[in-house]
TIBA-147670 format. One record per residue (C-alpha): x, y, z; residue number from 1; residue in three letters. Coordinates in Angstrom, 3 decimals. Layout:
N
SITE,X,Y,Z,NUM,ALA
...
This chain:
261
SITE,-3.905,-13.558,0.731,1,MET
SITE,-7.404,-14.323,1.913,2,LEU
SITE,-10.257,-12.829,-0.098,3,ARG
SITE,-13.195,-11.503,1.882,4,ARG
SITE,-16.418,-9.654,1.142,5,GLN
SITE,-18.708,-7.546,3.339,6,ALA
SITE,-21.770,-5.610,2.188,7,ASP
SITE,-20.686,-6.108,-1.424,8,GLY
SITE,-17.199,-4.666,-0.816,9,VAL
SITE,-14.445,-7.117,-1.781,10,ALA
SITE,-11.034,-7.007,-0.106,11,PHE
SITE,-8.007,-9.110,0.794,12,TYR
SITE,-6.276,-9.806,4.086,13,ARG
SITE,-2.791,-11.171,4.738,14,PHE
SITE,-2.595,-14.631,6.249,15,GLU
SITE,0.338,-13.544,8.410,16,GLY
SITE,-1.873,-11.068,10.281,17,LEU
SITE,-4.851,-13.330,10.860,18,GLN
SITE,-3.917,-14.137,14.462,19,GLU
SITE,-4.166,-10.411,15.269,20,PHE
SITE,-7.116,-9.533,13.021,21,GLN
SITE,-10.136,-8.352,14.982,22,GLY
SITE,-8.282,-8.532,18.292,23,GLN
SITE,-5.505,-5.976,17.990,24,ARG
SITE,-5.585,-5.027,14.328,25,LEU
SITE,-7.968,-4.269,11.469,26,ASN
SITE,-6.490,-4.355,7.982,27,HIS
SITE,-7.546,-4.763,4.359,28,ALA
SITE,-6.253,-4.387,0.831,29,ALA
SITE,-9.402,-3.259,-0.922,30,LEU
SITE,-10.325,-4.009,-4.512,31,THR
SITE,-12.285,-1.958,-7.053,32,ARG
SITE,-15.438,-3.971,-6.307,33,ILE
SITE,-18.383,-2.724,-4.294,34,GLY
SITE,-18.685,0.989,-5.021,35,GLY
SITE,-20.863,3.336,-7.054,36,VAL
SITE,-18.417,5.076,-9.420,37,SER
SITE,-19.006,4.817,-13.155,38,GLU
SITE,-16.442,3.789,-15.771,39,ALA
SITE,-13.511,4.234,-16.021,40,PRO
SITE,-13.523,4.528,-12.214,41,TYR
SITE,-15.819,1.582,-11.679,42,ASP
SITE,-16.657,1.005,-9.001,43,THR
SITE,-14.884,1.412,-5.632,44,LEU
SITE,-12.655,4.343,-6.533,45,ASN
SITE,-11.218,6.084,-3.459,46,LEU
SITE,-9.209,8.708,-5.344,47,GLY
SITE,-10.486,12.293,-5.102,48,HIS
SITE,-8.125,13.712,-7.728,49,THR
SITE,-8.538,11.363,-10.707,50,VAL
SITE,-11.599,12.983,-12.310,51,GLY
SITE,-14.348,10.925,-10.689,52,ASP
SITE,-17.569,12.398,-9.336,53,ASN
SITE,-16.730,13.498,-5.798,54,LEU
SITE,-20.131,12.470,-4.481,55,GLY
SITE,-19.476,8.939,-5.698,56,ALA
SITE,-16.015,8.945,-4.113,57,VAL
SITE,-17.475,9.954,-0.761,58,GLU
SITE,-20.111,7.224,-0.992,59,GLU
SITE,-17.338,4.735,-1.758,60,ASN
SITE,-15.507,5.820,1.387,61,HIS
SITE,-18.690,5.381,3.390,62,ARG
SITE,-19.109,1.852,2.024,63,ARG
SITE,-15.514,0.949,2.833,64,VAL
SITE,-15.911,2.253,6.372,65,ALA
SITE,-19.102,0.244,6.872,66,ALA
SITE,-17.583,-2.963,5.464,67,ALA
SITE,-14.496,-2.671,7.690,68,LEU
SITE,-16.443,-1.384,10.713,69,GLU
SITE,-14.443,1.828,10.807,70,VAL
SITE,-15.762,5.255,11.735,71,GLU
SITE,-15.610,7.102,8.357,72,PRO
SITE,-14.624,10.450,9.864,73,THR
SITE,-11.522,8.946,11.498,74,ARG
SITE,-9.502,7.990,8.401,75,PHE
SITE,-5.994,9.470,8.318,76,VAL
SITE,-4.631,9.780,4.774,77,SER
SITE,-1.533,11.251,3.150,78,PRO
SITE,-1.068,13.358,0.052,79,TYR
SITE,1.331,10.968,-1.669,80,GLN
SITE,4.241,12.428,-3.659,81,VAL
SITE,6.589,9.450,-4.334,82,HIS
SITE,9.034,10.656,-1.705,83,GLY
SITE,10.478,9.246,1.514,84,ALA
SITE,8.743,11.253,4.231,85,GLU
SITE,7.058,9.315,7.051,86,VAL
SITE,4.373,10.750,9.344,87,ALA
SITE,3.702,9.465,12.860,88,VAL
SITE,-0.057,9.756,13.373,89,VAL
SITE,-2.566,9.106,16.118,90,GLY
SITE,-5.921,10.120,17.506,91,ALA
SITE,-5.147,13.816,17.063,92,ALA
SITE,-4.849,13.297,13.298,93,HIS
SITE,-8.202,11.591,12.699,94,ARG
SITE,-9.964,12.951,9.649,95,GLY
SITE,-6.884,14.737,8.311,96,THR
SITE,-4.764,14.569,5.166,97,VAL
SITE,-1.044,14.614,5.919,98,GLN
SITE,0.836,16.764,3.372,99,PRO
SITE,3.534,15.303,1.150,100,GLU
SITE,4.204,12.024,2.917,101,VAL
SITE,4.383,8.490,1.559,102,ASP
SITE,4.149,6.461,4.748,103,ALA
SITE,2.029,6.585,7.878,104,LEU
SITE,2.880,4.831,11.152,105,ILE
SITE,1.083,4.681,14.490,106,THR
SITE,0.943,3.009,17.876,107,ASP
SITE,-2.410,4.530,18.847,108,GLU
SITE,-5.726,2.691,18.517,109,PRO
SITE,-8.758,3.926,16.578,110,GLN
SITE,-6.683,6.008,14.163,111,ALA
SITE,-7.332,4.113,10.892,112,PRO
SITE,-4.757,4.803,8.190,113,MET
SITE,-5.924,4.832,4.559,114,LEU
SITE,-3.676,5.000,1.512,115,MET
SITE,-4.515,4.731,-2.197,116,ARG
SITE,-2.883,2.793,-5.031,117,PHE
SITE,-3.096,1.924,-8.714,118,ALA
SITE,0.127,-0.062,-9.499,119,ASP
SITE,2.561,1.295,-6.885,120,CYS
SITE,3.348,-1.117,-4.088,121,THR
SITE,1.453,-0.997,-0.797,122,PRO
SITE,3.731,-2.145,2.017,123,VAL
SITE,2.121,-2.929,5.363,124,LEU
SITE,4.065,-3.116,8.623,125,PHE
SITE,3.188,-4.565,12.021,126,TYR
SITE,5.199,-5.113,15.199,127,ASP
SITE,3.073,-7.266,17.530,128,PRO
SITE,5.334,-6.693,20.531,129,ALA
SITE,4.850,-2.915,20.326,130,ARG
SITE,1.410,-3.104,18.688,131,ASN
SITE,2.608,-0.581,16.121,132,ALA
SITE,1.612,-0.496,12.464,133,ALA
SITE,2.247,1.388,9.257,134,GLY
SITE,1.632,1.623,5.527,135,ILE
SITE,4.081,2.800,2.863,136,ALA
SITE,3.489,3.826,-0.755,137,HIS
SITE,6.367,2.466,-2.849,138,ALA
SITE,6.372,3.165,-6.555,139,GLY
SITE,9.677,3.023,-8.388,140,TRP
SITE,10.471,6.602,-7.380,141,ARG
SITE,9.640,5.850,-3.755,142,GLY
SITE,11.903,2.814,-3.821,143,VAL
SITE,14.724,4.887,-5.297,144,VAL
SITE,14.131,7.703,-2.801,145,ASN
SITE,14.228,5.277,0.135,146,GLY
SITE,10.677,5.081,1.473,147,ILE
SITE,11.159,1.470,2.633,148,ILE
SITE,14.234,1.992,4.862,149,PRO
SITE,12.783,5.327,5.993,150,ALA
SITE,9.603,3.634,7.224,151,THR
SITE,11.484,0.917,9.086,152,VAL
SITE,13.774,3.546,10.623,153,GLU
SITE,10.765,5.608,11.743,154,ALA
SITE,9.115,2.570,13.318,155,LEU
SITE,12.314,1.870,15.232,156,VAL
SITE,13.249,5.404,16.265,157,GLU
SITE,9.795,6.893,16.840,158,SER
SITE,7.774,3.917,18.069,159,LEU
SITE,10.377,1.641,19.657,160,GLY
SITE,10.028,-1.255,17.237,161,CYS
SITE,12.806,-3.695,16.400,162,LYS
SITE,13.435,-4.673,12.752,163,PRO
SITE,13.582,-8.385,13.571,164,GLY
SITE,10.112,-8.247,15.151,165,ARG
SITE,8.454,-6.397,12.288,166,ILE
SITE,6.180,-8.290,9.909,167,TRP
SITE,5.870,-6.723,6.432,168,ALA
SITE,3.308,-7.433,3.729,169,GLY
SITE,3.758,-6.566,0.048,170,ILE
SITE,0.285,-5.821,-1.285,171,GLY
SITE,-1.225,-5.940,-4.787,172,PRO
SITE,1.081,-4.117,-7.209,173,THR
SITE,2.186,-4.218,-10.802,174,ILE
SITE,4.329,-7.295,-11.371,175,GLY
SITE,7.459,-7.933,-13.450,176,PRO
SITE,5.236,-9.501,-16.097,177,CYS
SITE,3.735,-6.100,-16.901,178,CYS
SITE,6.110,-3.391,-15.683,179,TYR
SITE,8.220,-2.447,-18.683,180,GLU
SITE,10.503,0.550,-18.054,181,VAL
SITE,13.281,2.477,-19.680,182,GLY
SITE,16.958,1.663,-19.064,183,PRO
SITE,17.405,4.734,-16.855,184,ASP
SITE,14.669,3.632,-14.434,185,VAL
SITE,16.087,0.109,-14.334,186,ALA
SITE,19.549,1.414,-13.464,187,LEU
SITE,18.166,3.548,-10.630,188,GLN
SITE,16.280,0.582,-9.177,189,ILE
SITE,19.365,-1.628,-9.387,190,GLU
SITE,21.400,1.089,-7.694,191,GLY
SITE,19.329,0.978,-4.490,192,VAL
SITE,19.130,-2.820,-4.227,193,CYS
SITE,21.809,-5.326,-3.166,194,PRO
SITE,24.246,-6.332,-5.860,195,LYS
SITE,22.948,-9.414,-7.645,196,GLY
SITE,19.338,-8.913,-6.579,197,ALA
SITE,16.992,-10.154,-9.298,198,ASP
SITE,15.000,-6.936,-9.673,199,VAL
SITE,15.463,-6.185,-13.381,200,VAL
SITE,14.770,-8.508,-16.307,201,ARG
SITE,16.194,-7.739,-19.766,202,ARG
SITE,15.243,-9.691,-22.874,203,ALA
SITE,14.815,-8.944,-26.596,204,ASP
SITE,15.619,-5.290,-26.121,205,GLY
SITE,12.972,-4.828,-23.452,206,ARG
SITE,13.451,-4.087,-19.752,207,THR
SITE,11.093,-5.040,-16.940,208,PHE
SITE,11.318,-4.160,-13.239,209,VAL
SITE,10.228,-6.519,-10.472,210,ASP
SITE,8.946,-3.918,-8.021,211,LEU
SITE,7.883,-6.441,-5.333,212,PRO
SITE,11.368,-7.997,-5.465,213,ALA
SITE,12.979,-4.577,-5.042,214,ALA
SITE,10.776,-3.853,-2.023,215,VAL
SITE,11.545,-7.298,-0.594,216,HIS
SITE,15.283,-6.722,-1.018,217,ALA
SITE,15.138,-3.347,0.713,218,GLN
SITE,13.100,-4.777,3.591,219,LEU
SITE,15.742,-7.446,4.125,220,GLU
SITE,18.525,-4.854,4.099,221,ILE
SITE,16.589,-2.925,6.761,222,ALA
SITE,16.531,-6.025,8.963,223,GLY
SITE,12.942,-7.158,8.395,224,VAL
SITE,12.830,-10.954,8.370,225,GLU
SITE,9.119,-11.809,8.110,226,ARG
SITE,7.897,-10.752,4.688,227,ILE
SITE,4.684,-11.882,2.994,228,GLU
SITE,4.103,-11.180,-0.711,229,ASP
SITE,0.542,-11.046,-2.029,230,SER
SITE,1.765,-12.067,-5.513,231,GLN
SITE,-1.176,-10.170,-7.007,232,LEU
SITE,-0.399,-8.152,-10.150,233,CYS
SITE,-2.677,-5.142,-10.538,234,THR
SITE,-2.106,-4.921,-14.294,235,ALA
SITE,-3.033,-8.579,-14.766,236,CYS
SITE,-6.103,-8.279,-12.533,237,CYS
SITE,-7.940,-5.141,-13.664,238,VAL
SITE,-11.177,-6.943,-12.891,239,ASP
SITE,-10.239,-6.558,-9.207,240,GLU
SITE,-7.727,-3.702,-9.022,241,PHE
SITE,-7.133,-0.344,-10.628,242,PHE
SITE,-4.005,-0.225,-12.793,243,SER
SITE,-2.611,3.078,-14.053,244,HIS
SITE,-0.389,1.257,-16.533,245,ARG
SITE,-2.902,-1.261,-17.900,246,ALA
SITE,-5.728,1.279,-18.143,247,GLU
SITE,-3.799,4.018,-19.883,248,GLY
SITE,-3.667,6.384,-16.920,249,GLY
SITE,-7.435,6.970,-16.695,250,ARG
SITE,-8.595,4.905,-13.773,251,THR
SITE,-9.364,4.991,-10.052,252,GLY
SITE,-7.457,4.171,-6.883,253,ARG
SITE,-8.023,1.230,-4.535,254,PHE
SITE,-7.373,1.580,-0.852,255,GLY
SITE,-5.324,-0.105,1.865,256,VAL
SITE,-6.431,0.302,5.454,257,VAL
SITE,-4.683,-0.461,8.744,258,MET
SITE,-6.074,0.321,12.171,259,GLU
SITE,-4.942,-0.649,15.643,260,LEU
SITE,-7.778,-1.750,17.921,261,LEU
C-alpha cells in the first residue's frame, strides 16, 4: 500500500486502485494518526461507542473529511454486528447509519461509505466496468457467517457486477502472527474455507488464525481473481492502527472510506 498524509492525517491507499484514484474513485484506509482524542483513543478515533469524548470523535471525523476532500455530512456508515447483511446505498442515504449490516455497496457518486475497524478485516471492492464499489467488515464471525460471498453476490445481483471484473483489497487487519484463538474458532474458520487452505496454524499447543488468508480464500471461491493484500498487521503496528487484541480491548477505531466520484 501507498502511505499518504494530508493536513496531518495519515492514511494508506491500494496500489491497484491508483489508476482510478481522483478520477472515478476516492478511497483510504485511515490510521490512528492525525486526530485530537486522548489516550487510549489517541488520536484519530472514529468510534462513537468505545468510551471516547464524543466532541473529539466528531472533530476527528471533520479532519478525515477535510483530508480526503469529502463533505462530512455525507458519510454513510453501518452499525456493524459481525453478520452477513449487505446494504445497497446511494445519495438518499447520505448522513445515515444503516442498522445491523456489515457491508455497504454503491454505484452512485458522492455517497462516501465509512466503516470502522480495530483488528477485523476491511475488504474493499471495486468493479471499474460498472463503477461500483463496496466495503465489508470481516472479523472471524463475519467470515464464518459469510459476509465475503454475500458482498460479492450483492454486487453481482444488485449492481450488475461480474466476479471476474471485481478488484478486492484486504486492508490492515490482525495477522496470523498475533491472532491466537481457541480450537472451536479455528474449526469454524476451517469449515468455511476450501479444504487444504492454509488458514489455521497449530504449534506447541497454540492455535493461530490467518484471517487475511481466510478472506482471500473466500474471495477466490466467489470468483474474484484480482486480490491485493495490504500485509499490514494491526496488532504489530499499534503506532499506526488501533488493535482491540493488542490493546486489551480499550482502544479506538480507525476508518476505511470509499467514494465514487
